[in-house]
C-alpha positions in Angstrom: 206.2 214.5 76.0 206.8 218.1 75.2 208.6 221.3 76.2 206.8 223.9 78.3 207.8 226.5 80.8 207.1 225.2 84.3 204.9 228.0 85.4 202.6 227.5 82.5 202.4 223.8 83.2 201.7 224.6 86.8 198.9 226.8 85.8 197.4 224.2 83.5 197.6 221.5 86.2 195.9 224.0 88.7 193.2 224.4 86.1 192.6 220.6 85.8 195.0 219.4 83.1 196.2 215.8 83.6 199.9 216.6 83.1 203.1 216.0 84.9 206.7 217.2 84.8 210.1 215.4 84.4 213.1 217.3 85.9 215.8 215.0 84.6 217.8 217.2 82.1 215.5 220.1 82.2 216.7 223.2 80.4 217.6 226.1 82.7 217.4 229.6 81.3 218.3 232.8 83.0 217.0 236.4 83.2 218.8 239.4 84.4 218.0 242.5 86.3 220.1 245.5 85.0 220.7 249.1 85.5 221.6 251.1 82.5 224.9 253.0 82.5 224.4 256.7 83.6 220.8 256.2 84.8 219.8 259.4 86.7 217.9 257.4 89.3 220.5 254.7 89.9 219.9 254.4 93.7 216.2 253.9 93.1 216.9 251.2 90.4 219.4 249.4 92.7 216.8 249.5 95.6 214.2 247.9 93.4 216.6 245.1 92.4 217.5 244.8 96.1 213.8 244.4 97.0 213.1 242.1 94.1 215.8 239.7 95.2 214.8 239.4 98.9 213.6 235.9 99.8 210.1 237.0 100.9 209.6 238.9 97.6 210.8 236.0 95.5 208.6 233.5 97.5 205.6 235.8 96.8 206.2 235.6 93.0 206.8 231.8 93.3 203.6 231.2 95.2 201.5 233.3 92.6 203.1 232.1 89.4 205.4 229.2 90.1 208.4 231.2 88.8 211.5 229.8 90.4 213.4 232.0 92.8 217.1 232.7 92.5 217.6 233.3 96.1 217.7 229.9 97.9 216.4 231.5 101.1 213.0 232.2 99.4 212.2 228.4 99.7 211.5 229.0 103.5 208.5 231.1 102.5 207.1 229.0 99.4 204.1 226.9 99.8 204.9 223.1 99.9 202.5 222.5 97.0 204.4 224.9 94.8 208.0 223.7 95.5 207.9 220.6 93.3 207.1 223.0 90.3 210.2 225.2 90.7 213.4 224.7 88.7 215.7 226.0 91.4 214.3 223.4 93.8 217.4 222.0 95.5 216.0 218.5 95.1 216.6 218.5 91.4 218.1 221.8 90.4 221.5 220.1 89.8 219.8 217.7 87.2 219.3 220.7 84.9 221.2 221.8 81.8 221.9 225.6 81.9 221.7 227.3 78.6 224.9 228.6 77.3 224.0 232.3 77.1 227.3 233.3 75.4 226.7 230.7 72.6 223.2 232.1 71.9 224.5 235.7 72.1 227.0 234.9 69.4 224.9 232.6 67.2 221.2 233.6 67.5 221.1 235.6 64.3 222.8 233.3 61.9 220.9 230.2 63.2 217.7 232.1 63.0 218.4 233.0 59.4 219.4 229.3 58.7 216.1 228.3 60.3 214.0 230.7 58.3 215.8 229.5 55.1 215.1 226.0 55.8 211.3 226.6 56.7 211.0 228.5 53.4 212.6 225.9 51.3 
């Protein structure tokens, strides 16, 4: 048993690794698409985000890399063989544990320092 990003596991299995996945209490992390304040080409950046979050675009990425879409409509366009490898699959997404981003924002530095101190002791 170990911890691995689902897309990397999917790739390893596609290449012949004899591995499986357990979705009960899987850790869910998040990424964000942002537009910096006062960006000169704000409209272009917003259009890019709009395009990237469309169901068809997210399905394309999921089919290529097994990265889970954030738009539920994307599942209409995702290959059936890929769906079981995606963390946002409605069949088990609710079994996940979302990371508390606020906690890590506030505590990453002090916890990293403690971890480094422990490793060096």
